[in-house]
DSSP file (Angstrom, degrees, kcal/mol; ACC not computed):
  #  RESIDUE AA STRUCTURE BP1 BP2  ACC     N-H-->O    O-->H-N    N-H-->O    O-->H-N    TCO  KAPPA ALPHA  PHI   PSI    X-CA   Y-CA   Z-CA
    1    1 A M              0   0    0      0, 0.0     2,-0.1     0, 0.0     0, 0.0   0.000 360.0 360.0 360.0 129.8    7.8   -3.0  -88.5
    2    2 A P        -     0   0    0      0, 0.0     2,-0.2     0, 0.0     3,-0.1  -0.377 360.0-114.3 -68.8 146.2    7.8   -1.3  -91.9
    3    3 A Q        -     0   0    0      1,-0.1     2,-0.1    -2,-0.1    66,-0.0  -0.565  34.9-103.0 -80.5 142.6   10.2    1.6  -92.3
    4    4 A A        -     0   0    0     -2,-0.2     2,-0.5    61,-0.1    -1,-0.1  -0.354  32.7-117.8 -65.7 142.0    8.7    5.1  -92.9
    5    5 A Q        -     0   0    0     -3,-0.1     2,-0.4    -2,-0.1    -1,-0.1  -0.701  25.7-134.3 -80.4 126.3    8.7    6.4  -96.4
    6    6 A I        -     0   0    0     -2,-0.5     2,-0.2     1,-0.1    -1,-0.0  -0.698  21.7-119.8 -84.2 132.1   10.8    9.6  -96.6
    7    7 A M        -     0   0    0     -2,-0.4     2,-0.1     1,-0.1    -1,-0.1  -0.479  26.9-124.7 -72.6 136.5    9.1   12.4  -98.6
    8    8 A T     >  -     0   0    0     -2,-0.2     4,-2.2     1,-0.1     5,-0.2  -0.333  21.0-111.2 -76.4 162.8   11.0   13.5 -101.6
    9    9 A L  H  > S+     0   0    0      1,-0.2     4,-2.7     2,-0.2     5,-0.2   0.897 119.7  54.5 -60.5 -41.0   12.0   17.2 -102.2
   10   10 A D  H  > S+     0   0    0      1,-0.2     4,-2.2     2,-0.2    -1,-0.2   0.897 108.0  49.2 -61.4 -40.0    9.5   17.3 -105.1
   11   11 A E  H  > S+     0   0    0      2,-0.2     4,-2.1     1,-0.2    -1,-0.2   0.900 111.6  49.1 -65.1 -40.9    6.7   16.1 -102.8
   12   12 A K  H  X S+     0   0    0     -4,-2.2     4,-2.5     1,-0.2    -2,-0.2   0.913 111.7  48.7 -64.4 -42.6    7.6   18.7 -100.2
   13   13 A L  H  X S+     0   0    0     -4,-2.7     4,-2.6     2,-0.2    -2,-0.2   0.875 108.9  53.8 -65.4 -37.5    7.7   21.5 -102.8
   14   14 A D  H  X S+     0   0    0     -4,-2.2     4,-2.2     2,-0.2    -1,-0.2   0.929 111.1  45.2 -62.5 -46.1    4.3   20.3 -104.1
   15   15 A I  H  X S+     0   0    0     -4,-2.1     4,-2.6     1,-0.2    -2,-0.2   0.923 113.1  51.0 -63.1 -44.0    2.7   20.5 -100.7
   16   16 A S  H  X S+     0   0    0     -4,-2.5     4,-2.4     1,-0.2    -2,-0.2   0.906 110.4  48.8 -61.0 -42.6    4.4   23.9 -100.0
   17   17 A N  H  X S+     0   0    0     -4,-2.6     4,-2.0     2,-0.2    -1,-0.2   0.897 112.1  48.2 -65.1 -41.0    3.1   25.3 -103.3
   18   18 A K  H  X S+     0   0    0     -4,-2.2     4,-2.0     2,-0.2    -2,-0.2   0.900 111.8  50.2 -65.6 -39.8   -0.5   24.1 -102.6
   19   19 A A  H  X S+     0   0    0     -4,-2.6     4,-2.6     1,-0.2    -2,-0.2   0.904 108.8  51.8 -64.5 -41.0   -0.3   25.5  -99.1
   20   20 A L  H  X S+     0   0    0     -4,-2.4     4,-2.8     1,-0.2    -1,-0.2   0.895 107.4  52.9 -62.3 -40.0    0.9   28.9 -100.5
   21   21 A T  H  X S+     0   0    0     -4,-2.0     4,-1.4     2,-0.2    -1,-0.2   0.913 110.3  47.7 -61.0 -42.9   -2.0   28.9 -102.9
   22   22 A L  H  <>S+     0   0    0     -4,-2.0     5,-2.7     2,-0.2     4,-0.3   0.920 111.7  50.4 -63.4 -43.3   -4.4   28.3 -100.0
   23   23 A W  H ><5S+     0   0    0     -4,-2.6     3,-1.7     1,-0.2    -2,-0.2   0.931 109.8  49.6 -59.4 -47.3   -2.7   31.1  -98.0
   24   24 A E  H 3<5S+     0   0    0     -4,-2.8    -1,-0.2     1,-0.3    -2,-0.2   0.790 107.9  54.8 -64.4 -27.0   -3.0   33.6 -100.9
   25   25 A A  T 3<5S-     0   0    0     -4,-1.4    -1,-0.3    -5,-0.2    -2,-0.2   0.463 122.7-107.2 -84.0  -1.4   -6.7   32.7 -101.3
   26   26 A G  T < 5S+     0   0    0     -3,-1.7     2,-1.4    -4,-0.3     3,-0.2   0.530  80.6 130.9  89.5   6.4   -7.2   33.5  -97.6
   27   27 A D     >< +     0   0    0     -5,-2.7     4,-2.2     1,-0.2    -1,-0.1  -0.592  20.6 161.0 -92.9  75.0   -7.6   30.0  -96.4
   28   28 A N  H  > S+     0   0    0     -2,-1.4     4,-2.6     1,-0.2    -1,-0.2   0.876  72.5  50.9 -65.3 -38.8   -5.2   30.2  -93.5
   29   29 A E  H  > S+     0   0    0     -3,-0.2     4,-2.6     2,-0.2    -1,-0.2   0.920 110.4  49.2 -66.1 -43.0   -6.6   27.1  -91.7
   30   30 A G  H  > S+     0   0    0      2,-0.2     4,-2.2     1,-0.2    -2,-0.2   0.895 111.1  51.1 -60.9 -40.3   -6.3   25.0  -94.9
   31   31 A C  H  X S+     0   0    0     -4,-2.2     4,-2.6     2,-0.2    -2,-0.2   0.945 111.0  47.1 -61.8 -49.3   -2.8   26.2  -95.4
   32   32 A R  H  X S+     0   0    0     -4,-2.6     4,-1.4     1,-0.2    -2,-0.2   0.914 112.1  50.5 -60.2 -43.4   -1.8   25.3  -91.8
   33   33 A N  H  < S+     0   0    0     -4,-2.6     4,-0.3     1,-0.2    -1,-0.2   0.902 112.8  46.1 -62.8 -40.3   -3.4   21.8  -92.1
   34   34 A L  H >< S+     0   0    0     -4,-2.2     3,-1.8     1,-0.2     4,-0.3   0.901 108.2  55.9 -69.1 -40.4   -1.6   21.2  -95.3
   35   35 A M  H >< S+     0   0    0     -4,-2.6     3,-1.5     1,-0.3    -1,-0.2   0.783  95.7  67.0 -63.8 -26.2    1.7   22.4  -93.9
   36   36 A K  T 3< S+     0   0    0     -4,-1.4    27,-0.9     1,-0.3    -1,-0.3   0.655  88.9  67.4 -68.7 -13.1    1.4   19.8  -91.1
   37   37 A K  T <  S+     0   0    0     -3,-1.8    -1,-0.3    -4,-0.3    -2,-0.2   0.659  81.1  92.2 -78.9 -15.8    1.8   17.1  -93.7
   38   38 A L  S <  S-     0   0    0     -3,-1.5    25,-0.7    -4,-0.3     2,-0.1  -0.642  88.8-113.2 -77.1 132.4    5.4   18.2  -94.3
   39   39 A P  B     -a   63   0A   0      0, 0.0    25,-0.2     0, 0.0    -2,-0.1  -0.426  25.4-121.9 -67.1 136.3    7.8   16.3  -92.1
   40   40 A I        -     0   0    0     23,-2.6    27,-0.4    -2,-0.1    26,-0.2  -0.619  35.1-106.6 -73.1 132.8    9.5   18.3  -89.4
   41   41 A P    >>  -     0   0    0      0, 0.0     4,-2.3     0, 0.0     3,-0.6  -0.325  28.9-117.2 -58.5 143.4   13.3   18.1  -89.8
   42   42 A P  H 3> S+     0   0    0      0, 0.0     4,-2.3     0, 0.0     5,-0.2   0.864 112.9  54.1 -53.6 -40.9   14.8   15.8  -87.1
   43   43 A Y  H 3> S+     0   0    0      1,-0.2     4,-1.9     2,-0.2     5,-0.1   0.894 110.8  46.5 -63.2 -37.6   16.8   18.6  -85.5
   44   44 A L  H <> S+     0   0    0     -3,-0.6     4,-2.7     2,-0.2    -1,-0.2   0.891 110.2  52.5 -71.5 -39.4   13.7   20.8  -85.1
   45   45 A A  H  X S+     0   0    0     -4,-2.3     4,-2.3     1,-0.2    -2,-0.2   0.897 110.0  49.6 -61.2 -39.6   11.7   17.9  -83.7
   46   46 A K  H  X S+     0   0    0     -4,-2.3     4,-2.8    -5,-0.2     5,-0.2   0.913 110.5  49.2 -66.3 -42.7   14.4   17.3  -81.1
   47   47 A V  H  X S+     0   0    0     -4,-1.9     4,-3.0     2,-0.2     5,-0.4   0.928 111.2  50.1 -62.3 -44.6   14.6   21.0  -80.2
   48   48 A L  H  X>S+     0   0    0     -4,-2.7     4,-2.5     1,-0.2     5,-1.1   0.920 113.0  46.9 -59.1 -43.7   10.8   21.1  -79.8
   49   49 A K  H  X5S+     0   0    0     -4,-2.3     4,-0.8     3,-0.2    -2,-0.2   0.942 117.3  42.3 -62.4 -47.9   10.9   18.0  -77.6
   50   50 A D  H  <5S+     0   0    0     -4,-2.8    -2,-0.2     1,-0.2    -1,-0.2   0.868 126.5  30.3 -69.3 -37.8   13.8   19.3  -75.4
   51   51 A K  H  <5S+     0   0    0     -4,-3.0    -3,-0.2    -5,-0.2    -2,-0.2   0.789 133.7  23.8 -95.6 -31.1   12.5   22.9  -75.1
   52   52 A M  H  <5S-     0   0    0     -4,-2.5     4,-0.3    -5,-0.4    -3,-0.2   0.634 105.6-115.2-114.0 -18.6    8.7   22.6  -75.2
   53   53 A G     X< -     0   0    0     -5,-1.1     4,-1.1    -4,-0.8     3,-0.3  -0.087  25.7 -80.0 102.7 159.0    8.0   19.0  -74.1
   54   54 A V  H  > S+     0   0    0      1,-0.2     4,-2.5     2,-0.2     5,-0.2   0.854 119.7  61.4 -64.9 -39.2    6.6   15.8  -75.5
   55   55 A E  H  > S+     0   0    0      1,-0.2     4,-2.4     2,-0.2     5,-0.2   0.876  99.8  54.7 -61.4 -38.5    3.0   16.8  -75.1
   56   56 A I  H  > S+     0   0    0     -4,-0.3     4,-1.0    -3,-0.3    -1,-0.2   0.912 111.2  45.9 -60.2 -42.1    3.3   19.8  -77.4
   57   57 A I  H  X>S+     0   0    0     -4,-1.1     4,-0.7     1,-0.2     5,-0.5   0.920 111.9  51.3 -67.3 -43.0    4.6   17.5  -80.1
   58   58 A K  H  <5S+     0   0    0     -4,-2.5     3,-0.4     1,-0.2    -2,-0.2   0.886 116.3  39.0 -64.1 -39.2    1.9   14.9  -79.5
   59   59 A I  H  <5S+     0   0    0     -4,-2.4    -1,-0.2     1,-0.2    -2,-0.2   0.604  99.2  79.7 -86.9 -10.3   -1.0   17.4  -79.8
   60   60 A G  H  <5S-     0   0    0     -4,-1.0    -1,-0.2    -3,-0.3    -2,-0.2   0.784  86.6-140.5 -69.4 -28.0    0.6   19.4  -82.6
   61   61 A G  T  <5 +     0   0    0     -4,-0.7    -3,-0.1    -3,-0.4     2,-0.1   0.693  45.1 153.6  77.5  18.4   -0.4   16.9  -85.3
   62   62 A W      < -     0   0    0     -5,-0.5     2,-0.7     1,-0.1    -1,-0.2  -0.380  54.1-103.9 -80.7 158.8    2.9   17.3  -87.2
   63   63 A D  B     +a   39   0A   0    -27,-0.9   -23,-2.6   -25,-0.7     3,-0.2  -0.746  38.2 176.8 -80.4 115.8    4.4   14.7  -89.5
   64   64 A L     >  +     0   0    0     -2,-0.7     4,-2.6   -25,-0.2     5,-0.2   0.129  41.4 116.2-106.9  17.9    7.3   13.1  -87.4
   65   65 A S  H  > S+     0   0    0      1,-0.2     4,-2.1     2,-0.2    -1,-0.2   0.864  76.6  47.7 -60.6 -39.5    8.4   10.5  -90.0
   66   66 A E  H  > S+     0   0    0     -3,-0.2     4,-1.9     2,-0.2    -1,-0.2   0.880 112.4  49.4 -71.6 -35.7   11.8   12.0  -90.5
   67   67 A A  H  > S+     0   0    0    -27,-0.4     4,-3.2     2,-0.2     5,-0.4   0.903 111.5  49.6 -66.2 -40.5   12.5   12.3  -86.8
   68   68 A E  H  X S+     0   0    0     -4,-2.6     4,-1.9     1,-0.2    -2,-0.2   0.881 110.6  50.2 -65.3 -37.7   11.3    8.7  -86.3
   69   69 A A  H  < S+     0   0    0     -4,-2.1    -1,-0.2    -5,-0.2    -2,-0.2   0.872 118.4  39.2 -67.0 -35.9   13.6    7.6  -89.1
   70   70 A A  H  < S+     0   0    0     -4,-1.9    -2,-0.2    -5,-0.1    -1,-0.2   0.884 131.4  23.3 -80.6 -40.1   16.6    9.4  -87.5
   71   71 A F  H  < S-     0   0    0     -4,-3.2    -3,-0.2     1,-0.2    -2,-0.2   0.532 112.5-100.8-108.5  -8.6   15.9    8.7  -83.9
   72   72 A G    ><  -     0   0    0     -4,-1.9     3,-1.5    -5,-0.4    -1,-0.2  -0.134  40.7 -75.4 100.7 158.6   13.9    5.5  -83.9
   73   73 A P  T 3  S+     0   0    0      0, 0.0     3,-0.3     0, 0.0    -1,-0.1   0.712 128.3  46.5 -66.5 -21.6   10.1    4.9  -83.5
   74   74 A N  T >  S+     0   0    0     -3,-0.2     3,-1.1     1,-0.2     4,-0.4   0.108  72.5 119.7-106.5  21.9   10.1    5.5  -79.7
   75   75 A W  G X  S+     0   0    0     -3,-1.5     3,-0.9     1,-0.3    -1,-0.2   0.795  70.4  58.2 -61.9 -29.7   12.2    8.7  -79.6
   76   76 A L  G 3  S+     0   0    0     -3,-0.3    -1,-0.3     1,-0.2   -22,-0.1   0.825 106.9  48.2 -68.3 -28.8    9.5   10.7  -78.0
   77   77 A N  G <         0   0    0     -3,-1.1    -1,-0.2     1,-0.2    -2,-0.2   0.383 360.0 360.0 -94.6   4.1    9.3    8.4  -75.0
   78   78 A T    <         0   0    0     -3,-0.9    -1,-0.2    -4,-0.4    -2,-0.2   0.424 360.0 360.0-111.0 360.0   13.0    8.3  -74.3
């Protein structure tokens, strides 16, 4: 199985800047959709799993690549 590519800080900043531009233009939905492309930090993904449950994470549509890299590909199911 190929290992997930970790997003660089520059890539994260680029997405954040584009999302901010959308927000400032009044496109809140576009901003939210773009922000979901940013990987959730592993510690936050774990807190969400522990406090809110697996289903919330699964339906949230967030990028979990950093959590998968830290905890393994099946971390949601364990």
